[in-house]
C-alpha positions in Angstrom: 56.7 -17.9 -16.0 56.6 -20.8 -18.0 57.8 -18.8 -21.0 61.3 -18.9 -19.5 61.2 -22.1 -18.1 59.7 -23.8 -20.8 60.8 -22.3 -24.5 63.7 -22.6 -24.5 63.5 -25.7 -24.4 60.9 -26.8 -25.9 63.3 -24.0 -29.1 66.7 -26.5 -28.7 64.1 -30.2 -29.2 61.9 -28.7 -32.2 66.0 -27.9 -33.6 67.0 -30.4 -32.7 64.1 -32.6 -34.6 64.3 -30.5 -37.4 68.3 -31.3 -38.2 68.5 -34.5 -36.7 66.1 -37.4 -36.0 65.9 -38.1 -32.2 64.0 -41.7 -30.5 60.7 -40.5 -29.2 59.3 -39.7 -26.3 55.7 -40.8 -26.2 55.5 -40.4 -21.7 54.5 -36.3 -21.4 56.5 -36.5 -18.2 59.9 -38.1 -20.8 59.2 -35.2 -23.3 58.9 -32.3 -20.1 61.8 -32.8 -18.0 63.3 -33.5 -21.8 62.5 -29.7 -21.8 63.3 -28.4 -18.9 66.9 -30.4 -19.1 67.4 -28.7 -22.5 66.5 -25.2 -20.5 68.5 -26.2 -16.9 71.2 -26.2 -19.4 71.1 -23.1 -21.5 70.4 -21.2 -18.7 73.9 -22.6 -16.7 75.9 -21.3 -20.2 74.4 -18.3 -19.5 75.0 -17.6 -16.8 77.0 -15.0 -16.3 74.4 -12.8 -18.6 71.8 -14.0 -17.0 73.9 -12.8 -13.2 75.1 -8.9 -15.2 70.6 -8.9 -16.1 69.4 -9.6 -12.3 72.2 -6.8 -11.0 71.3 -5.0 -13.2 75.2 -4.5 -14.2 76.4 -2.7 -17.2 72.2 -2.7 -17.7 71.6 -0.5 -14.9 68.7 1.8 -16.8 68.8 0.9 -20.0 65.5 -1.1 -20.8 66.0 -1.8 -24.0 69.2 -3.8 -23.4 68.3 -6.0 -21.2 64.4 -7.1 -22.9 67.3 -7.5 -26.2 69.2 -9.6 -23.7 66.5 -12.0 -22.3 64.7 -13.0 -25.8 68.7 -13.4 -26.9 68.2 -16.0 -24.0 65.2 -17.3 -23.9 64.4 -17.6 -27.9 68.1 -17.6 -29.7 70.4 -18.6 -27.8 68.3 -22.7 -27.3 68.9 -22.1 -30.8 72.6 -22.0 -31.8 72.5 -24.4 -29.0 70.5 -27.1 -31.2 72.4 -26.4 -34.0 76.2 -27.6 -32.6 74.4 -30.6 -30.9 73.1 -31.7 -34.3 77.0 -30.9 -35.5 78.3 -33.2 -32.9 75.9 -35.8 -33.1 76.7 -35.8 -37.2 80.1 -36.2 -36.9 80.3 -38.8 -34.6 79.8 -36.9 -31.3 82.1 -38.3 -27.9 82.8 -41.4 -30.4 85.8 -40.9 -29.7 86.1 -40.6 -26.2 84.5 -43.8 -25.8 87.0 -45.6 -28.2 89.7 -44.3 -26.5 87.9 -45.5 -23.2 87.7 -48.4 -24.8 83.7 -48.1 -24.7 81.0 -48.4 -26.7 78.9 -45.6 -28.0 74.7 -45.7 -28.3 74.3 -43.5 -31.3 71.3 -41.4 -30.2 70.6 -41.7 -33.9 67.5 -44.4 -33.5 67.7 -45.7 -36.8 70.4 -47.4 -39.4 68.0 -45.3 -41.4 67.3 -42.4 -40.5 71.7 -41.7 -39.5 72.5 -42.4 -43.3 70.1 -40.4 -44.2 70.5 -37.1 -42.0 74.5 -37.6 -42.8 75.2 -38.6 -46.5 76.6 -36.5 -48.7 74.8 -36.3 -52.0 74.9 -39.3 -53.4 74.0 -42.2 -56.3 72.0 -45.3 -54.6 70.9 -48.6 -56.1 67.6 -49.6 -54.7 66.7 -52.8 -54.2 62.9 -54.4 -54.3 61.5 -57.3 -52.3 60.5 -58.3 -55.4 64.3 -57.7 -56.7 63.6 -54.5 -59.5 66.3 -52.4 -59.5 65.8 -48.4 -59.2 69.4 -46.2 -59.6 68.6 -42.6 -58.6 70.5 -39.4 -57.6 70.3 -38.7 -54.0 70.9 -34.9 -53.5 69.3 -31.6 -52.3 66.7 -32.3 -54.0 66.0 -35.6 -52.5 64.2 -36.6 -49.3 63.7 -39.6 -46.5 61.4 -39.6 -44.5 62.1 -40.3 -40.7 59.1 -40.9 -39.4 59.4 -44.5 -37.9 55.3 -45.7 -38.5 56.5 -44.9 -42.7 59.7 -44.7 -44.5 59.7 -43.6 -47.3 62.4 -42.1 -50.1 62.1 -39.6 -52.8 65.1 -38.9 -55.6 65.2 -36.8 -58.0 67.1 -38.5 -61.1 65.9 -41.5 -62.1 68.8 -43.6 -63.3 68.3 -47.4 -65.8 70.2 -49.8 -65.3 71.6 -51.0 -68.6 73.8 -54.5 -67.1 77.0 -56.3 -67.5 78.9 -52.8 -66.0 77.8 -50.3 -68.5 76.9 -46.9 -66.9 73.4 -46.0 -66.2 71.5 -43.5 -68.2 69.1 -40.7 -67.1 65.8 -41.6 -67.2 65.2 -38.4 -69.5 62.2 -35.4 -68.5 61.6 -37.7 -65.7 61.2 -35.3 -61.8 62.0 -38.0 -59.9 61.3 -40.7 -58.1 59.0 -41.6 -55.4 59.7 -45.6 -53.9 57.2 -46.9 -50.9 59.8 -47.9 -48.1 58.2 -50.9 -47.1 58.9 -52.3 -50.4 62.5 -51.3 -50.4 64.4 -54.9 -49.7 67.7 -53.0 -49.6 69.9 -49.5 -50.6 72.7 -48.8 -52.4 74.7 -46.5 -51.3 77.4 -45.3 -54.3 79.9 -41.8 -55.2 
């Protein structure tokens, strides 16, 4: 019973938080409510299949198929739902509908830092530190930015020198990338 009530929501929330940064709730009641809501939504979408399983329609004596269907409903379907929701959130979700109604939506992604690094494609970055130092780099598939609200940092996979006077950046040879502590960052410029 516990598995069927909590696990789909737990899986859904785990997949969502791995793909899209979400606001953290410290209250156990809100976390439990998030799991239960996701589970209820999962079961609502799968209700025709659950009905067929519960009444033995289509699977009267085929226990293997029934077990497979329940496994799908409890463990696989929440992953699919989470991936669909993540895609919707990353693509502005229902923003078009809110704009049509003249409303401003609040992003479910907690910070601008989290939003840009969860939605941006590979690009060049010019990081300016608090002391004015500039770090140029390429934020690609092997780069990462933390989503921990307590400690922001960024790893860029390629580092460049900025010669100045509008000249092109020059890649630092034999560099394996650079880690930059977020507490030292004043701002980041993103470039194509």
